C-alpha positions as CSV (number, residue, x, y, z in Angstrom):
1,M,29.8,44.8,-78.8
2,S,31.6,41.6,-78.0
3,A,32.7,39.4,-80.7
4,L,29.9,37.0,-79.8
5,D,27.6,39.9,-80.1
6,Y,28.7,40.7,-83.5
7,L,28.9,37.5,-84.7
8,L,25.5,36.7,-83.6
9,E,24.2,40.2,-85.3
10,R,26.0,38.8,-88.4
11,A,24.2,35.4,-88.5
12,R,20.7,37.2,-88.5
13,L,21.6,38.9,-91.8
14,D,23.9,36.5,-93.3
15,P,22.6,32.8,-94.2
16,V,25.9,31.2,-94.2
17,V,27.2,32.9,-91.1
18,F,24.1,31.4,-89.4
19,V,24.5,28.1,-90.6
20,Q,27.9,27.8,-89.4
21,V,27.0,29.0,-86.3
22,V,23.9,26.8,-85.9
23,V,24.0,23.8,-88.3
24,K,25.7,21.0,-87.0
25,D,27.2,17.8,-88.9
26,E,24.5,15.0,-88.5
27,I,27.4,12.6,-88.0
28,S,30.6,14.1,-86.3
29,G,27.9,16.7,-84.5
30,Q,30.5,19.5,-85.0
31,P,29.6,22.8,-86.6
32,L,29.3,22.4,-90.7
33,D,32.7,23.6,-92.8
34,L,30.9,24.4,-95.8
35,T,32.5,24.4,-99.3
36,D,32.6,27.7,-101.7
37,D,29.5,26.1,-103.5
38,Q,27.3,25.6,-100.3
39,K,28.1,29.3,-99.6
40,H,27.1,30.4,-102.8
41,M,24.0,28.6,-102.8
42,L,22.8,29.9,-99.6
43,R,23.3,33.5,-100.6
44,F,21.9,32.4,-104.3
45,W,18.4,31.8,-102.3
46,H,19.1,34.9,-100.4
47,A,19.6,37.0,-103.6
48,H,16.5,36.1,-105.9
49,E,13.0,35.2,-105.1
50,R,12.5,32.3,-107.6
51,T,15.5,29.8,-108.2
52,V,16.3,26.4,-109.4
53,L,19.4,24.8,-108.6
54,H,21.0,21.3,-109.3
55,S,23.6,19.5,-107.2
56,Y,24.9,16.3,-106.9
57,P,23.3,13.5,-104.4
58,E,25.0,13.9,-100.7
59,A,26.0,17.4,-101.0
60,G,24.1,18.7,-98.2
61,K,21.0,20.1,-100.2
62,S,18.2,18.9,-98.0
63,T,20.2,20.2,-94.9
64,L,21.1,23.7,-96.5
65,I,17.6,24.2,-97.7
66,T,15.8,23.8,-94.5
67,A,18.5,25.5,-92.7
68,Y,17.7,28.4,-95.1
69,G,13.8,28.0,-94.3
70,A,14.8,28.0,-90.3
71,F,17.1,31.4,-91.0
72,R,14.1,32.9,-93.0
73,A,11.6,31.8,-90.0
74,G,13.7,33.7,-87.9
75,Q,13.8,36.8,-89.2
76,D,10.3,36.7,-90.0
77,A,7.7,35.4,-87.8
78,T,4.6,35.8,-90.2
79,L,6.1,33.5,-92.8
80,R,4.1,30.4,-93.9
81,I,6.7,27.7,-95.1
82,G,5.9,24.9,-97.3
83,I,8.7,22.2,-97.6
84,I,7.7,20.5,-100.8
85,S,9.6,16.9,-101.5
86,G,8.9,14.3,-103.9
87,T,7.2,12.2,-101.3
88,E,4.9,12.3,-97.9
89,G,8.2,10.7,-96.3
90,Q,11.0,12.8,-97.5
91,S,8.7,15.8,-97.0
92,Q,8.1,14.6,-93.0
93,R,11.8,14.0,-92.7
94,D,12.9,17.6,-94.0
95,V,10.2,19.1,-91.9
96,Q,12.3,16.7,-88.9
97,Y,15.4,18.6,-90.1
98,F,14.0,22.1,-89.8
99,A,12.8,21.0,-86.4
100,I,16.2,20.0,-85.4
101,H,18.0,23.1,-86.3
102,V,15.5,25.3,-84.9
103,S,15.6,23.3,-81.5
104,R,19.4,24.1,-81.1
105,P,20.9,26.3,-78.3
106,E,22.8,28.5,-81.0
107,Y,19.4,28.8,-83.0
108,A,17.9,30.6,-79.6
109,W,21.4,32.6,-79.2
110,V,20.5,34.0,-82.6
111,F,16.8,34.2,-82.6
112,P,15.9,34.0,-78.8
113,D,12.0,34.6,-80.1
114,R,11.4,31.8,-82.0
115,R,10.9,28.6,-80.7
116,I,8.7,25.6,-81.3
117,E,5.5,25.8,-79.8
118,R,4.1,23.0,-81.3
119,Q,4.9,20.0,-83.6
120,T,3.5,17.2,-85.9
121,A,5.0,14.9,-88.4
122,D,4.5,17.5,-91.2
123,A,3.8,20.7,-89.5
124,I,5.4,23.4,-87.1
125,W,4.1,26.3,-85.0
126,L,6.7,28.8,-84.0
127,T,6.2,31.5,-81.4
128,G,5.8,35.0,-82.1
129,R,3.3,34.5,-84.5
130,P,0.5,36.9,-84.6
131,E,-2.5,35.6,-83.5
132,T,-4.7,35.8,-86.1
133,M,-2.6,33.3,-88.2
134,K,-3.9,30.0,-87.6
135,A,-1.8,28.3,-90.3
136,P,1.5,26.2,-89.0
137,S,4.6,28.1,-89.6
138,V,5.7,25.2,-91.6
139,V,4.1,22.5,-93.5
140,G,5.5,19.7,-95.6
141,G,3.8,18.0,-98.6
142,S,4.5,16.2,-101.6
143,P,4.1,17.7,-105.3
144,D,0.1,17.1,-105.5
145,L,0.3,19.6,-102.6
146,S,-2.5,17.6,-101.2
147,S,-1.7,18.3,-97.5
148,L,-1.3,22.0,-98.3
149,Q,-4.9,22.5,-99.5
150,G,-6.3,26.2,-99.0
151,R,-3.0,27.3,-97.7
152,R,-0.8,30.3,-98.9
153,L,2.8,30.0,-99.2
154,S,5.1,33.1,-98.6
155,L,8.2,30.8,-99.1
156,A,8.2,27.9,-101.1
157,L,11.0,25.2,-100.6
158,V,11.3,22.2,-103.1
159,D,13.5,19.5,-102.7
160,D,14.3,16.2,-104.9
161,V,10.4,16.4,-106.3
162,V,11.4,14.7,-109.8
163,P,11.2,11.1,-110.0
164,L,13.4,8.6,-111.8
165,E,10.4,8.0,-113.9
166,A,10.7,11.0,-115.4
167,V,13.9,9.5,-117.2
168,Y,12.1,7.3,-119.6
169,S,8.4,9.0,-119.6
170,Q,7.6,12.1,-121.7
171,S,3.8,11.7,-120.6
172,R,4.9,11.7,-117.1
173,R,7.5,14.8,-117.6
174,D,4.3,16.9,-118.9
175,R,1.9,15.6,-116.2
176,D,4.2,16.2,-113.2
177,D,5.2,19.9,-114.7
178,A,1.8,20.6,-115.2
179,N,0.5,19.6,-111.3
180,M,3.4,20.9,-110.1
181,S,3.2,24.4,-111.8
182,A,-0.7,24.3,-111.5
183,N,-0.3,23.7,-107.5
184,I,2.3,25.8,-106.4
185,G,1.3,28.9,-108.8
186,S,-2.4,28.7,-106.9
187,R,-1.0,28.1,-103.3
188,L,1.9,30.6,-103.4
189,A,0.8,34.2,-101.8
190,P,1.6,37.4,-103.9
191,G,5.2,38.2,-103.9
192,G,5.7,34.9,-102.4
193,Q,9.2,33.0,-102.9
194,I,10.2,29.5,-104.2
195,H,13.4,28.0,-104.2
196,C,13.7,24.3,-105.8
197,V,16.8,22.2,-106.0
198,G,17.8,18.4,-106.9
199,V,19.2,16.2,-109.0
200,A,19.5,16.7,-112.4
201,L,17.6,13.7,-114.5
202,H,16.7,14.7,-118.0
203,P,17.5,18.2,-119.9
204,D,13.4,18.1,-120.2
205,D,12.6,17.4,-116.5
206,Q,10.4,19.6,-113.9
207,L,13.2,21.6,-112.8
208,H,15.0,22.2,-116.3
209,R,11.4,23.4,-117.3
210,M,11.2,25.9,-114.5
211,A,14.5,27.1,-114.9
212,R,13.7,28.4,-118.3
213,R,10.9,30.1,-117.6
214,P,10.7,34.0,-117.0
215,G,12.0,35.3,-113.5
216,Y,13.5,31.8,-112.4
217,H,17.3,32.1,-111.8
218,Y,19.6,28.9,-112.4
219,G,22.4,27.4,-110.7
220,K,24.4,24.3,-110.9
221,Y,27.3,22.9,-108.4
222,P,29.0,19.7,-109.5
223,V,30.8,17.2,-107.9
224,L,33.9,18.0,-109.9
225,R,35.4,21.5,-111.0
226,P,36.4,22.7,-114.0
227,D,39.5,21.7,-113.6
228,G,39.3,18.3,-112.3
229,S,39.4,18.6,-108.8
230,S,36.5,17.8,-106.4
231,A,34.1,20.3,-105.3
232,W,34.0,18.7,-101.5
233,E,37.0,16.5,-101.1
234,S,36.3,15.6,-98.0
235,R,32.9,14.0,-98.6
236,W,33.7,13.2,-102.6
237,P,37.5,12.7,-102.8
238,L,38.4,12.1,-106.5
239,A,38.7,8.7,-106.6
240,R,35.5,8.3,-105.1
241,A,33.8,9.7,-107.9
242,M,35.8,8.1,-110.4
243,Q,34.8,4.8,-108.9
244,R,30.8,5.8,-109.1
245,K,31.6,7.0,-112.4
246,L,32.8,3.5,-113.4
247,E,29.5,2.3,-111.0
248,I,26.7,4.4,-113.0
249,G,28.3,4.5,-116.3
250,P,29.2,8.2,-118.0
251,I,25.9,9.3,-118.8
252,R,24.2,9.0,-115.7
253,F,27.4,10.4,-113.6
254,A,27.2,13.2,-115.9
255,A,23.7,13.8,-115.2
256,A,23.5,13.1,-111.3
257,Y,26.9,14.3,-110.5
258,L,27.9,16.6,-113.4
259,C,24.5,18.4,-113.5
260,E,24.2,17.8,-117.4
261,A,21.7,15.8,-118.0
262,M,21.1,14.4,-121.0
263,S,18.2,12.4,-123.4
264,E,19.3,8.9,-124.1
265,A,17.3,9.3,-127.5
266,S,19.9,12.6,-128.5
267,L,23.3,10.5,-128.0
268,C,25.1,10.5,-130.8
269,F,26.8,6.7,-130.8
270,P,25.0,3.8,-129.5
271,Q,26.9,2.1,-127.1
272,A,26.7,-1.0,-128.8
273,S,28.5,0.9,-131.8
274,I,31.3,1.7,-129.5
275,D,31.1,-1.7,-128.0
276,R,31.5,-3.0,-131.9
277,A,34.6,-1.2,-132.4
278,L,36.3,-1.7,-128.8
279,S,35.6,-5.3,-129.8
280,N,37.3,-5.1,-133.1
281,G,40.1,-3.7,-131.7
282,L,40.6,-7.1,-129.5
283,A,40.3,-9.1,-132.8
284,T,43.4,-11.1,-134.6
285,Q,41.8,-10.8,-138.3
286,F,42.0,-7.0,-138.2
287,S,45.6,-5.2,-138.7
288,P,46.6,-1.9,-139.2
289,I,50.0,-2.5,-140.7
290,G,50.6,-1.3,-144.0
291,G,47.6,0.8,-144.3
292,R,47.7,4.6,-145.4
293,C,48.1,6.4,-142.3
294,I,46.2,9.7,-141.1
295,V,46.8,12.2,-137.8
296,G,43.9,14.3,-137.4
297,V,44.5,17.0,-134.9
298,D,42.5,19.5,-133.1
299,P,44.6,22.4,-131.7
300,A,43.9,24.2,-128.6
301,F,46.4,27.4,-128.1
302,T,46.4,27.7,-124.6
303,V,48.4,25.5,-121.9
304,T,46.8,27.0,-118.7
305,R,45.3,24.1,-115.9
306,S,41.4,24.9,-117.4
307,A,42.1,25.1,-121.1
308,D,41.0,22.6,-123.5
309,E,43.6,20.4,-124.8
310,S,45.3,19.6,-128.1
311,G,43.7,16.4,-129.3
312,I,45.7,14.1,-131.6
313,C,45.0,10.8,-133.0
314,L,46.2,8.5,-135.7
315,V,44.1,6.2,-138.0
316,S,45.3,3.6,-140.1
317,I,43.1,2.6,-143.3
318,D,43.8,-1.1,-144.8
319,V,43.1,-2.5,-147.5
320,D,39.2,-3.3,-147.0
321,G,38.2,0.5,-145.5
322,Y,38.6,-0.5,-141.6
323,R,39.6,2.4,-139.6
324,H,42.3,1.5,-137.1
325,L,42.5,3.8,-134.2
326,A,46.0,3.0,-133.4
327,H,47.0,5.7,-131.0
328,V,44.7,8.9,-129.3
329,E,46.0,11.8,-126.8
330,G,45.2,14.9,-125.6
331,I,48.3,17.3,-124.3
332,R,48.3,20.9,-123.0
333,V,51.9,22.6,-124.9
334,H,52.4,25.5,-126.4
335,H,52.2,25.4,-130.5
336,E,55.9,24.9,-131.1
337,A,55.8,21.4,-129.1
338,L,52.8,20.6,-131.0
339,V,53.8,21.4,-134.2
340,A,56.9,19.0,-133.4
341,R,54.8,16.4,-132.0
342,V,52.3,15.7,-135.2
343,V,55.7,16.1,-137.4
344,E,56.8,13.1,-135.7
345,L,53.8,11.4,-135.4
346,C,54.1,11.9,-139.2
347,R,57.0,11.0,-140.5
348,I,57.5,7.8,-138.3
349,N,54.1,6.6,-139.7
350,K,54.4,8.5,-143.4
351,A,51.0,10.0,-142.4
352,V,49.1,12.8,-144.0
353,C,47.9,15.3,-141.1
354,Y,44.6,16.7,-140.9
355,I,43.9,19.6,-139.0
356,E,41.1,22.4,-137.6
357,K,42.3,25.5,-139.1
358,N,39.7,27.6,-137.8
359,A,41.1,30.7,-135.6
360,G,45.0,29.7,-135.5
361,G,44.8,26.6,-136.8
362,G,45.9,27.8,-140.1
363,I,49.2,29.3,-138.4
364,L,50.0,25.6,-137.2
365,C,48.5,23.8,-140.5
366,D,51.4,26.1,-142.5
367,M,54.1,25.4,-139.8
368,I,53.3,21.9,-140.4
369,S,53.1,21.8,-144.2
370,K,56.9,22.7,-144.2
371,H,57.6,19.6,-142.7
372,V,55.3,16.8,-143.6
373,P,51.7,16.9,-145.9
374,C,49.2,18.4,-144.0
375,K,45.7,20.0,-144.9
376,G,43.4,22.3,-142.7
377,L,39.8,21.5,-142.3
378,N,37.1,24.4,-141.8
379,T,34.9,23.4,-138.8
380,S,31.4,25.1,-138.7
381,A,27.9,24.0,-137.3
382,Q,26.9,22.4,-140.5
383,S,30.5,20.5,-141.1
384,K,30.4,19.0,-137.5
385,A,27.1,17.5,-138.0
386,A,28.3,15.9,-141.1
387,R,31.4,14.3,-139.3
388,I,29.0,12.9,-136.7
389,E,26.5,11.8,-139.1
390,A,29.3,9.8,-141.3
391,A,31.5,8.9,-138.1
392,A,27.6,7.0,-136.3
393,M,27.4,5.6,-139.5
394,E,30.6,3.9,-139.6
395,L,30.3,3.0,-136.5
396,A,27.1,0.9,-136.8
397,S,28.6,-0.9,-139.8
398,G,31.9,-2.2,-137.8
399,R,34.4,-0.3,-139.8
400,W,36.1,1.3,-136.8
401,V,39.4,-0.6,-134.9
402,F,39.7,0.9,-131.3
403,R,43.3,-1.0,-131.3
404,Q,44.2,-2.1,-127.7
405,P,47.3,-3.9,-127.5
406,L,47.8,-4.3,-123.8
407,G,44.4,-6.1,-124.1
408,Y,42.3,-3.2,-122.4
409,P,41.9,0.2,-123.1
410,S,44.5,2.4,-122.1
411,P,43.7,5.6,-120.4
412,E,43.5,7.8,-123.7
413,L,41.1,5.8,-125.4
414,T,39.0,5.4,-122.1
415,K,38.6,9.2,-122.3
416,L,37.9,9.0,-126.2
417,V,35.2,6.2,-125.7
418,S,33.4,8.3,-122.5
419,E,33.1,11.4,-125.0
420,L,31.9,9.5,-127.6
421,Q,29.2,8.0,-124.9
422,M,28.2,11.4,-124.1
423,L,28.3,13.1,-127.1
424,S,24.7,14.4,-127.9
425,A,22.6,16.2,-130.6
426,D,21.4,18.6,-128.0
427,P,22.3,22.5,-129.0
428,G,25.7,23.9,-127.2
429,R,26.7,20.5,-126.2
430,H,30.7,20.7,-125.9
431,L,32.8,18.2,-128.1
432,G,35.8,16.7,-126.5
433,D,39.0,17.3,-127.4
434,R,39.8,13.5,-128.0
435,A,36.5,13.1,-129.8
436,S,37.0,16.4,-132.4
437,C,40.4,15.2,-133.5
438,W,38.9,11.4,-134.2
439,L,36.1,13.2,-136.4
440,I,38.7,15.4,-138.2
441,A,40.6,12.0,-139.0
442,G,37.4,10.5,-139.7
443,E,37.2,13.5,-142.3
444,G,40.8,12.6,-143.7
445,A,39.9,8.5,-144.2
446,R,36.7,9.6,-146.5
447,A,38.9,12.0,-148.1
448,F,41.5,9.6,-148.8
449,E,38.7,6.7,-150.1
450,N,37.4,9.4,-152.2
451,R,40.2,10.5,-154.0
452,P,40.0,10.3,-157.8
453,K,41.7,6.8,-158.5
454,G,43.7,6.7,-162.2
455,A,45.5,3.8,-163.4
456,V,48.7,3.5,-165.7
457,L,47.9,2.5,-169.4
458,N,49.8,1.1,-171.9
459,A,48.6,2.5,-175.5
460,S,49.2,1.2,-178.7
461,R,48.3,2.3,-181.9
462,S,47.9,0.0,-184.9
463,D,48.4,0.2,-188.7
464,G,44.7,1.1,-189.3
465,G,45.1,4.0,-187.0
466,V,42.9,2.3,-184.2
467,W,44.0,3.0,-180.6
468,S,44.1,0.2,-178.2
469,F,44.8,0.2,-173.8
470,S,45.9,-2.2,-171.7
471,R,46.7,-1.7,-167.9
472,I,50.1,-2.3,-166.8
473,T,50.2,-4.2,-163.5
474,R,52.8,-4.3,-161.2
């Protein structure tokens, strides 16, 4: 067997090899250089009968899912494929993508018995079908499936069906989900497969609901890897991704590009409260000088590139009870260096350290206590919720001042603000390292304000045995 014959034989069995041989970049015309995520998408579809995948815009979702449909059509001429998109126009575009794949000379090399016999705007008839099969091999339609009346599908490819209105309307989400479930359920043949792909818009949209149903397998492919690098460097370099984040804001960026959709109703800190803290940081009437200082620490115990950072922040409480966030940072260092950094901050600012003592945090608390005052705090789900609730009330009342000595937020403060903007009450939502240490420092500030307050009194007793007390002023 020649090398070419071996390659074509592999392309008939493996969707990744098929796409690399047949599909071309629509701009350059060159074979696709698939990313690791794109390869995993194709094999994910091939390994499961029912899937839901979320990915970011311009990730090649439509190209890949139509190419996978062309691959399956080449394997089995009896398949009845439905391409379901958000609108009729979009579904016709996807049908055209399918036709482009099948029309390439390379497709005929891989599947020589399959070519387009007839084509309309929303349907394709392929050769090799049984003579008794009258329905098109491929048909496109919108979510209401009005163009698929009376047809049974053996493979449904669902591409970007969630409308933007679903973000704002619960009734729209309920109606779209009911229609989609009823229509696909009535059109899908016994043993039929369904593969859905789209952008995450809302945690309760159609695709999220489908992913939670029994029998469905879920995957997500964000534009950024866990270590912060780009998942597709040539199309989405890190600078472009960060620019898009600035354009649309961290909440929408997290949904559309990181596949972490969240409901704005579940956000813990309204944007207006965060903006007020930033505005206070530029005002001249607030000063942290002379206030009681507290260092909050959320320790991490590994220093690998993908590990969490240790969050450290410095808060000063002035005489009027305003909390001045004077410093925040996230660092990855070994525990000795972390202890040294915290001790240095506490000594310079005459501060008390508050540190999370879960797991190994208690050991770090003991190490820091040998040099400066340090108190350990246990963190549970209840205590975290209480800290968030108290911090939300303090932010809303304007008691926080996010210092910006340069006239604009520092990179570390920007990261904290981003974590606060995305902090959600949804179960399982990760709490950022800087936000965590800020909440710990906030609990320390409340502990300082609520401490028992006493006074030094001058006591005197008269000759008649009556005691009198007067406050000693200094």
